[in-house]
N, C-alpha and C positions, 0 to 999 in steps of 0.2 A: 726415509731413504738412508741406507748405510753409506758412510763416507768411504772413499777409496783408501785402502791401507797405504801408509806412506813408506817410501823406500828407505828414507833416513829422516830423522827429526831430532831436534833438541828439546827435551822436556825441561821446562823451567818452573821450579817450585817457588812461587811468590811467598808462601808461608815461610820458607827458609830465608828468603831475603828479609822479611820482617823480623824473624827471630835473630838474624845476624845483626841487624841494626840495633835491636834492643840489647844484645850482648855487648856491642861496641859502646853503647851509651853507658852501660854499667862499668865498662873499663875506663871511661873518661867521664865520671859523674859531674864534674864541675865545668865541663866544656860542652859546647854545641857540637853536633855531628853533621858534617857534610858528606852526603853520599855521592861519590863520583860516578857519573853515568856516561862518561866519554866512551868513544868507540862502540856505540850502541850498547852501553852498559856492559862493556867487556864481553860483547857477543850475546848478552842475555836479553836484549831488547830495552832500549832506553826509556820509552814511555811507560811501559808496564812496571819496570823496576823503579823508576822515579816515583810513581804513584805509591807503590808498595813501601818504599823507603820513607816517604812522607807520612804514610799511615802509622809507621812504627816510631816516628818521632825525629826523623832527620829534618832539621830546620833549614838546611842549605842543600843545594844540588850543585855539582861541579861538572863542567865540561871542558874539553880542550879547546875546541874550535867555536867561534861565534855561531856558525851555522847550526851546530848541535844545540846550543842554547836557544837560538831563535826557533828551532823546530819544536822544542819543548813548550815555549810560549805559544806558538801557533796551535798546539794541541790542547791549550787551555791550562797548562801547568802554572800555578801561581806560586808566590813566595820568592825567597831569595835564590837566585841562580848566578853562578860565577863562571866566567870563561877566561882562559889565559893564553891561548896560542894565537897570536895576531901576526899578520903581515901587513906591510904598507898598502893602503887603499882598501882595507877590510870594511865590513859593514858596521862601522862605528855608529853612524846615525841610527840605524835600525836597532842596534843594541841599546843605545841611550833611550830611544823611544820605548823600548820594551822593559826598561828598568832592570837591566842586567848589569851586574857588577863586572867591570872589565879590568884585567890586569895590565899594568904598565911596568916595563922593565927598562925603558930608555926614553930619551927626550923626544925622539921622532913619534913615539906612540902617544906621549902626553900631548904633543902638538895636534895630532890627528883627532884625539878624543875631545880636545878643547874646541877645535873647529866644528866637530859634530854637535857639541853642546850649544855652541852659538847658533848653528843652523836650525836646531830644533827648539831653541828657547828653553831648554831644560838643563838641569844640573846632572852631570854624569857621575855615576858611582864608580870610583876608581880605587883599585887596590895596588899598592906599590910592592913589587917583588924584589927582594934582596938576594943577590947571589952570595951565599954564605960559604960556598965551597964546592957546590955541585959542578959549576963550570958550564952550565947549560943556559937556560933563560935566567933572567934576573939581572939586577944592576950591581956592578962591582962596587966594593967599598970606596974605591978611589973616585967613583962618579956619583956616589950617593948624595953628597952635599948638593951638587947641582940639581939632581932630580928632585930632591926634597924641597929645595928652595923654590923651584918652578912649580911644584905641586901645591905648595902653600900659597903662592901667588895666584894660581888658578882658583884655589879655594876661596881666596879673598875676593876675587872678581866674580865669583858665583857660578863659574862654569863647571867646577869640579867639587865633589865631596869625597875626601879620602876616607873610605870606609874600612880599609884594612891594610895591614902590613904583613907580608908573608914570605916564606922561603920553602925550600924543599931539601930533604936529606939525600945524601949520596949513598950512605952505607947503613941505614937504619935496620936493614935486614941481616946485619952482621953484628950482633950484640957485642959491645966492648970495643968496637972499631974506634981507633983514636980520633977519626974525623968527626964522630958524633958530637963529642963535647966541644971540639973546636968550632963546629957549625953553630951549636947552641950559644956559645959565647959570642960569636960574630953576630948572630941574630939579635941577641940582647943588646949588644952595642949599637947596631944600626937602628933598632927599634927605639932605644933611648934617645939617640940623636934626633930621629924624626919627631918624637914626642916633645923634645926640648924646643924644636923649631916650630911647634904649633899644630902638629898632626895629632888628632884625637881619634884613633881607629876604633871602630865598633868591635872588630875581631883582629886578633893577632894569631897567626897560625903557621906551624912548620911541620906538625906531625902527620905522617902518612899512615897507612895500615900497620906496618911493623912497629912504628914508633907509638902508635895508639895502644898496641898490645903489650909493649915492653918498656916504654920510657915515659912514665907519668909526668916527669918534670918538663916534658916537651909539649904538653897538651894546651897550655895557654887558654885562649877563649874558644878555640875551635879545632877539631881534628878532622882531617880529610881522609876518608876511608874509601878505597877503591876495591881491590881484589877481595878484601875481607868481607865486604858487603855481600859478595856472591859465595861466601863460604869456603873459599879456597885459601889455604895457608900461603901467606906472602913469602915464606921461605922455609925450607925443610929444617933449618937450624932452629927455628922458633917452635917447631912442633907441628903435628898433623892438624888438620881441621878440627877433628874431635878433641884433641888435647887443648886446642885454643878456644873451645866452646862454640865452634862454627859448624854450620851445615851446608854442604855443597848444594847450590841451587840448580845446577845444570847437569843433566844426564844426556849423553849423546847415544842414541839408539838407532838400530837399523834392523831390517828384516832379511833373514837369510834368503838369498836368491837362487841358490843351487846347492845340492849335496850330491857328490858323485864319488865312485870308487876308482882309484887309479893304481897302476902296478908300481912295484919297486923301481927306483931309478927314474921316476918321472919328474921332469923339471916343472917348477911352479913360478909363474909370472915372469916379467921381463928379466932377461939376463940369466935366468936359471940360477939365481943365487941360493935357491933352496931346491934340493932334490930329495924326493922321498926315499927313505931307507928301506921301506918294505911296502907291501900293499896297504893302502890306507884310504880313508875317506877325507875328502876336502869339502869345506863349506865356503861358499862365495858370499862375501859381505859387500853390499852395493853402496859403498862410501869410499871416497878417495881424496886425494889432495885437493881436488877442485871443491870439495866440501869442507876442507880444513883439516883432514887427517894428515898429519905431517909425513912427508915422504922419508924424512930422516928417522921415522919410527919403523922403517922396513926391517923385517926380521927380528924385531924387538918389542913392538907395541903390544900391550896386553888387551885381550878382549874376552868378555864373559859370554860363552856360548854353551848351551847344553849343560848348564849347571857347573861348569868349570871355567877357570880363567886360563885361556890359551894364548899363544903368541902368534903374531902375524907371520905367515910363511912367505918368504920372498919379499919382493918389492911392493910397496903401496903404489897403485896406479892412479890415474886421474880420477876414476869413478868407482874403483872397486879394489878390494884386496882379498886374500885367501887365508884361511886358517886350516891347519891340519888337525883333524879330529882324533887322530891317533888311536884308532880302535873303537871310538865312540860314535861311529856313523849311525848306529841305530837309535842314538839318543837325540839326534837333531833332525828336524824336518824343514822343508822349504816353508818359509813364512814365520819360522820361530824368531824370537827376539834375540838380538845380539847387543850387548851393552859395551860400547867402546870405552866410555868412562862415565863415572857417576859418583856414588858415595861408598866409601870403604866400609861404613857401618852396615851396608847391605851386601857386603861381599863383592862389590864391584871394583874394577880398576878405577883409578882416580886420574884427574888431570895431572897431578904431580907424578904419578907413575909414567904417564906418557911424556911428560917433560924430561924425566930421566932417560927414558928410552930414546928420545929424539935429541938429547943433549941441549935442552933449552930450558925455559922457565914456564911455570904453570900459567902465568899471565898470557903468554903467547898461545898456549893450547886452547884456552877458552875463547880468546879474542879472535882467533883465526877462523872459527867456524863460519862458513860462508853464507852468503845471502840466499843461495838456492836450498838451504836447509831450513825447513819450516820450524818455527818456534811454537811449541804447544805448552800453554800455561796452565798450571795447577794452582789452586788457591786464589783465583782471580776475583 
């Protein structure tokens, strides 16, 4: 039986994920690699990408939320998993029972994980996060002594094992930014204090994707790679995916739903922000902002249709948008493939192209692809 053709789908190349992990391992040969699979692996599918990353040598997996980490365990994913975005009353006990490394940035979190450890009769794996200048999660230097002292006490009583000390860069995607060296210095100082007080971390880590690619001195024991695992450049300033030795893993594709001829002066989509200059053919692409195509890409987003990269005509709607074929109506048929973004090496628009069109970052473009868009895996 033939499968029903899909309106829109995200094609995920797991061979590309594996190749990217291997490339990142080569960039950081003395460090372990953590593949970050938060936010459903940046929209690529957490379970499939976690398994592919493991196969390519990623020894750690990283998630933001504990629910993401627990879902991986429930699916049978073994090995080291870390999660770092906790709120009071979170599933600490379940995480301890699942041998998940949990991040602690303040005293409240340390107290809750200690209670969970006592309740389970197990030792919790804890990683202490230092705020070295990002100003987001993490413990401020002024509060570091209190947190380290309490963590060492918890380790002495057997409720906690401090497995890591870590931090996160604010501007690693801007090579030469003065904050980078300031954060590295702060991290070294806070790490040295923790080790002096009796912390013996298995892993010390601060490098994200851009730091992994450009800042070897930041690699320490472990590098945390997110966007780079999926073959998207973490910043245009660092180079394209190809220049960084990465292969985009996601291609967002749709099937042309309608081709029609319209006269000159015809408005296209809501608000008539696009009006045809002459008689032309329009192609309807059945994907919209409910699928993750950014509305801010209206009138600017690139799409490969009929062998040419064309531009969205008018506004992106909830479920669809239009491209003007501009004299190429005979080249496009209903059912033909349209590539919203994919790999520049194949002549396709990229997630970065859409990021520029929508005035955002490539992280958002791939992560926002919605749940109603099926994922089709290659290289599984």
